Each structure stands twice: as structure tokens, then as C-alpha cells.
C-alpha positions in Angstrom: 157.9 -38.1 -1.3 157.0 -38.5 -5.0 154.4 -36.8 -7.1 151.9 -39.7 -6.9 152.2 -39.9 -3.1 151.6 -36.1 -2.9 148.5 -36.6 -5.1 147.1 -39.3 -2.8 147.6 -36.9 0.2 145.9 -34.1 -1.8 142.8 -36.1 -2.6 142.3 -37.2 1.0 142.6 -33.6 2.2 140.3 -32.4 -0.6 137.7 -35.0 0.3 137.8 -33.9 4.0 137.5 -30.3 2.9 134.8 -30.6 0.2 133.0 -33.7 1.3 130.7 -35.4 -1.1 127.4 -35.6 0.7 125.7 -33.5 -1.9 125.6 -34.4 -5.5 127.2 -31.0 -6.3 130.1 -31.6 -3.8 130.6 -35.1 -5.1 130.8 -34.0 -8.7 133.1 -31.1 -7.8 135.4 -33.4 -5.9 135.7 -36.0 -8.7 136.3 -33.4 -11.4 139.0 -31.6 -9.4 140.7 -34.9 -8.4 140.7 -36.4 -11.9 141.7 -33.0 -13.5 144.8 -33.0 -11.3 145.5 -36.6 -12.2 145.2 -35.7 -15.9 147.7 -32.9 -15.4 150.1 -35.4 -13.8 149.6 -37.9 -16.6 150.0 -35.3 -19.3 153.2 -33.9 -18.0 155.0 -37.2 -17.6 158.1 -38.1 -19.6 157.8 -40.6 -22.4 160.0 -43.0 -20.4 157.0 -43.4 -17.9 155.0 -46.3 -19.3 156.4 -49.5 -20.7 155.1 -49.1 -24.3 154.9 -45.4 -24.7 158.2 -45.0 -26.6 157.1 -47.6 -29.1 153.8 -45.8 -29.6 155.6 -42.5 -30.1 157.9 -44.1 -32.7 155.0 -45.4 -34.7 153.1 -42.1 -34.3 156.1 -40.1 -35.7 156.5 -42.5 -38.6 152.8 -42.5 -39.6 152.3 -38.8 -39.4 154.4 -38.5 -42.6 152.4 -41.1 -44.5 149.9 -40.3 -47.2 146.4 -41.8 -47.0 147.1 -44.9 -49.0 150.4 -45.7 -47.3 148.8 -45.1 -43.9 146.0 -47.7 -44.7 148.6 -50.2 -45.9 150.7 -49.8 -42.8 147.7 -49.7 -40.4 146.2 -52.9 -41.6 149.5 -54.7 -41.0 148.9 -54.0 -37.3 146.6 -56.0 -34.9 144.2 -53.1 -34.3 144.2 -50.9 -37.4 141.5 -48.5 -36.2 143.8 -47.2 -33.5 146.5 -46.3 -36.0 144.0 -44.8 -38.4 142.6 -42.5 -35.7 146.1 -41.6 -34.4 147.2 -40.8 -38.0 144.2 -38.4 -38.4 145.1 -36.9 -35.1 148.8 -36.5 -36.1 147.8 -34.7 -39.3 145.7 -32.3 -37.2 148.0 -31.6 -34.3 151.3 -33.2 -35.3 152.4 -33.6 -31.6 152.6 -37.0 -29.9 152.2 -35.4 -26.4 148.8 -33.9 -27.5 147.8 -37.4 -28.5 148.8 -38.7 -25.1 146.8 -35.9 -23.4 143.7 -36.7 -25.6 143.8 -40.5 -24.8 144.2 -39.8 -21.1 141.5 -37.1 -21.1 139.0 -39.4 -22.8 139.8 -42.2 -20.3 139.4 -39.9 -17.3 136.2 -38.5 -18.7 134.7 -42.0 -18.9 136.1 -42.8 -15.4 134.7 -39.6 -14.0 131.2 -40.2 -15.4 131.3 -43.7 -13.9 132.4 -42.5 -10.4 130.0 -39.5 -10.3 127.0 -41.6 -11.4 127.7 -44.9 -9.5 130.2 -44.4 -6.6 128.8 -43.6 -3.2 132.3 -42.8 -1.8 134.5 -41.3 -4.6 137.5 -41.1 -2.4 137.6 -44.9 -2.1 137.0 -45.3 -5.8 139.9 -42.9 -6.8 142.2 -44.4 -4.2 141.5 -47.9 -5.5 142.1 -46.8 -9.0 145.5 -45.5 -8.1 146.6 -48.1 -5.5 145.4 -51.3 -7.1 147.2 -50.7 -10.4 144.6 -49.4 -12.8 146.3 -46.0 -13.1 149.8 -47.5 -13.7 148.4 -49.7 -16.4 146.7 -46.7 -18.1 150.2 -45.0 -18.5 151.3 -47.8 -20.9 148.7 -49.4 -23.1 147.2 -46.6 -25.2 145.2 -48.9 -27.5 143.7 -50.7 -24.6 143.1 -47.5 -22.6 140.9 -46.2 -25.5 139.1 -49.6 -25.7 138.6 -49.6 -21.9 137.2 -46.1 -22.1 134.4 -47.3 -24.4 133.8 -50.3 -22.1 133.4 -48.0 -19.1 131.0 -45.8 -21.1 129.0 -49.0 -22.1 128.1 -49.8 -18.4 125.1 -47.4 -18.1 123.5 -49.1 -21.2 124.0 -52.5 -19.6 122.5 -51.3 -16.3 119.5 -49.7 -18.0 119.0 -52.8 -20.2 119.7 -50.9 -23.4 121.4 -53.9 -24.9 121.8 -52.8 -28.5 123.6 -49.6 -27.4 125.7 -51.7 -25.0 126.7 -54.1 -27.7 127.5 -51.2 -30.1 129.8 -49.6 -27.5 131.6 -52.9 -26.9 132.0 -53.3 -30.7 133.5 -49.8 -31.0 135.9 -50.7 -28.1 136.9 -53.8 -30.1 138.0 -51.7 -33.0 140.7 -50.2 -30.8 141.7 -53.4 -29.1 140.3 -56.8 -30.1 140.4 -58.2 -26.6 137.6 -55.7 -25.6 135.1 -57.9 -27.4 135.3 -60.3 -24.5 133.3 -57.8 -22.5 130.2 -59.1 -24.3 130.3 -61.8 -21.7 129.0 -59.2 -19.2 125.6 -59.5 -20.9 124.8 -63.1 -20.1 126.6 -63.0 -16.7 125.1 -59.8 -15.5 121.9 -61.3 -14.2 123.3 -64.0 -11.9 122.7 -63.6 -8.2 125.9 -64.0 -6.0 125.9 -67.5 -4.6 126.4 -71.1 -5.6 127.1 -70.5 -9.2 129.9 -68.1 -8.4 131.4 -70.6 -5.9 131.1 -73.5 -8.4 132.8 -71.5 -11.2 135.6 -70.4 -8.9 136.1 -74.0 -7.6 136.3 -75.4 -11.2 138.7 -72.6 -12.2 141.0 -73.2 -9.3 141.1 -76.9 -9.9 141.8 -76.3 -13.6 144.7 -73.9 -12.9 146.2 -76.2 -10.3 145.9 -79.6 -12.0 144.8 -79.3 -15.6 146.9 -76.6 -17.2 148.1 -78.7 -20.1 144.5 -79.8 -20.9 143.3 -76.2 -20.7 146.0 -75.0 -23.1 145.2 -77.9 -25.5 141.5 -77.0 -25.5 142.3 -73.3 -25.9 144.6 -73.9 -28.8 141.6 -75.4 -30.7 139.8 -72.1 -30.4 142.6 -69.5 -30.8 146.2 -69.3 -31.8 148.1 -69.4 -28.4 151.6 -69.3 -29.9 151.8 -65.5 -29.4 151.4 -66.1 -25.7 154.2 -68.7 -25.3 156.5 -66.1 -23.8 154.0 -65.3 -21.0 153.9 -68.9 -19.6 155.4 -69.4 -16.1 158.2 -67.5 -14.4 157.7 -64.1 -12.7 154.4 -63.6 -14.7 152.8 -66.4 -12.6 153.9 -64.8 -9.4 152.5 -61.5 -10.4 149.3 -63.1 -11.6 148.8 -64.9 -8.3 149.4 -61.7 -6.4 146.9 -59.9 -8.6 144.3 -62.7 -8.0 144.7 -62.5 -4.3 144.2 -58.8 -4.2 141.1 -59.0 -6.5 139.7 -61.9 -4.5 140.1 -59.9 -1.3 138.2 -56.9 -2.9 135.4 -59.3 -4.1 135.1 -61.1 -0.7 134.9 -57.9 1.2 132.3 -56.5 -1.1 130.4 -59.9 -1.1 130.1 -59.7 2.7 127.8 -56.7 2.1 126.1 -57.9 -1.0 122.7 -58.3 0.7 122.7 -54.7 2.0 124.1 -53.3 -1.2 121.8 -55.1 -3.6 118.8 -54.1 -1.4 119.8 -50.4 -1.7 120.8 -50.6 -5.4 119.4 -53.7 -7.1 121.5 -53.1 -10.2 124.7 -53.6 -8.1 124.3 -57.3 -8.8 125.7 -56.5 -12.3 128.9 -55.0 -10.6 129.3 -58.2 -8.6 129.0 -60.4 -11.7 131.3 -58.2 -13.9 134.0 -58.1 -11.2 133.7 -61.9 -10.7 134.3 -62.5 -14.4 137.4 -60.4 -14.1 138.5 -62.3 -11.1 138.3 -65.6 -13.0 140.3 -64.2 -15.9 142.9 -62.9 -13.5 143.2 -66.5 -12.1 143.8 -67.9 -15.5 146.6 -65.3 -16.1 148.7 -67.7 -13.9 148.7 -69.9 -17.1 148.6 -67.1 -19.7 149.6 -63.8 -18.3 147.9 -62.0 -21.2 144.6 -62.9 -19.4 145.5 -60.0 -17.1 144.8 -57.6 -19.9 141.4 -59.3 -20.5 140.6 -59.1 -16.8 141.1 -55.3 -16.8 137.8 -54.8 -18.7 135.9 -56.3 -15.9 138.0 -55.6 -12.8 138.0 -51.8 -13.3 134.5 -51.8 -12.0 135.9 -53.0 -8.7 136.6 -49.3 -7.8 132.8 -48.8 -7.7 132.0 -52.1 -6.0 134.5 -51.5 -3.2 133.4 -47.9 -2.6 129.7 -48.8 -2.5 130.3 -51.8 -0.1 132.2 -49.4 2.2 129.0 -47.5 3.0 126.7 -50.4 3.7 127.6 -50.9 7.4 124.5 -49.8 9.4 126.4 -48.6 12.5 127.9 -45.3 11.6 130.9 -45.5 14.0 131.9 -48.9 12.6 131.2 -47.7 9.0 133.6 -44.8 9.5 136.3 -47.0 11.0 135.9 -49.5 8.1 136.3 -46.7 5.6 139.4 -45.4 7.4 140.8 -49.0 7.5 140.1 -49.4 3.8 141.9 -46.2 3.0 144.9 -47.2 5.1 145.1 -50.7 3.5 145.0 -49.2 0.0 147.7 -46.7 0.9 149.9 -49.3 2.6 149.6 -51.7 -0.3 150.5 -48.9 -2.8 153.5 -47.7 -0.7 154.8 -51.2 -0.2 154.3 -52.8 -3.7 152.6 -50.3 -6.0 155.2 -47.5 -6.2 156.0 -46.6 -9.8 158.8 -44.4 -11.2 157.6 -41.0 -12.4 159.4 -38.3 -14.2 158.2 -35.0 -15.5 159.0 -34.5 -19.2 162.5 -33.0 -19.7 163.2 -33.6 -16.0 
């Protein structure tokens, strides 16, 4: 049994031991669970995570640069603010592992705040985070992890209708990864009620992906330069994208089956449905351009809250408990079957 599987067993036992009926118990459970996960993340070898060695190479090069040289090199990159911040960090601490720990800690801080404030069953939220691939993704893409952290922190402002603060947080996220700016779509989409509009958008999207790929790419090329995505077209990427779409669609449909009860209990939950739905559509279009998967992450990460909150909406307590156990088992089976990832401690 690997370290991640042991961690999953630990958080289930911890949930049974601590429970989360009280606000204090819930907060304690989330803090302990994510702190252990942070420790696991921090102690990993740099071979864990597809892009980490590339980030480390750039970090080690840039820490020897002077200010002018750093600016020159940083603005040759796609997202210069990330490199400027990492350069400042390297001058202070000099160690790439400390930078890794900082990025992970900031991400888990944002995630912890979201789960503590919004999730009604944190065990399901953390299991979904691990088992549905969000955790594995966070081990690789440091720039997008920082951007995603700000996106997660922007949600309370969207929920509370503090739109200027919401936009400001998204703009900050965009400084670390330009794709984060797409989350501004959450603002106009947040007020739709689940229903015919969702069905219509999904139907048109499916038809486009199945029958009008060429036309879609032609129209997209008029808006952005798609040449950088040519390597993502077709092949195994399409298979993985379809798989991701099916999983996200299953999460959405299960949650949608309890939308009436959930929105009645928490009216702002309609925002979660809409945000996750937008992510579902982007995941669908990743069949054509796999890079859309990265875009979908900004929206689909909120599925860990949507799924958890839907799991407590069943009125009959015995059925509710059985459904929660079933969800837990399904997440674990999916992870053990398809989601296992290689993990090595540093210097192992």
C-alpha cells in the first residue's frame, strides 16, 4: 500500500473519530487532514509531478540573476509575474523545496478555507479532491496552482455579491497564469437556475464536438492563436478528455438530482451548479483541444463542494448514510483502479 492510499485510510478513520457535526470538529478535521497532505506534498521527490524538474531548473537559473537580468528573462515567459515572485523568493530562501512548500501551503490554505466554510461533509470533499485528480494536478503545474488558489479565494466574494473584489482576485490569478482570466465567466453564469439553459448549452456543445470540430477550430482561430495547441489534437488526449468528461458529468448529474433540496437549504448553491457546469463544458471541448482541461480546472475544483453538499440532502437518514458510504466507495474504487500515481519521498 502506497503513501496516498494510507492517507485515504487515515482521513476516513479520522473522520469517524473526530466527526464534523460541530463547527469546531469540522475545522479541526479539515486542518489536520490538509496538514498531513501538505507534509506528503512537501516531502515528495522532484520526479513526482510532470513539470517540476523544469520549474526547478528555471528557479535555480534565475536565483543567480540580478534585477535587470531577471526582468529581461521573466518577460520572455508567458506569465512573468510567477517568475518575478519566484525570483524574489529564491533571493530570500534560496531553496527550491521551500518554494514548493510555499506554493502547496498557499493552495491548501485556500482549499481549506473553502471546505471549512462551504462543505457540509468535508470527508467527501477531501476524498473527491484526491480521487478525481485535482491533487495529482496540483503536484505538477505550479503557475496554475497559484492562479487556482486565488480563484478559490475569489469564490466568497462572488457568493456575497462583492463583484469588484471578485474581479480583482481573478485579475491577480491571471498574473500567475493567463488562463485564469476565463473565470470571469463565472460572473454572468452564476445566476442561471439549473434547467433548460443548461440542457441547451450541453446539447449544442455535444453536437459541436461530434460533428463540427473543424468549424469550431476555424472560428476559434479567429479569436486566438491555436497553433500552440496543435500537439494536443486527437490521440490519447481525446480518450483522457472523454473519460474526464464522463466523470464530471456523473458528478454534475448526481448533484443535480438534489438541486431542489440543496438550493432550498443554501440558495447560493446555484452558483456552484453553474460554475461546475461551465467546467463541464470546457472539459467536453478538451476532446478537441486538450488544453481546455486546464481551463476546466478553475471551475471543476468547486465540484468537491457540490458533491459533498448534495450527499447530505437525502431526507431519510438511513438512505443518506448509505449514499454517503456508496459515494466514498465509488471514489476509492475509481482512484485505486485508474487514479493511482507514482509517489517517491525525496532522496528515496
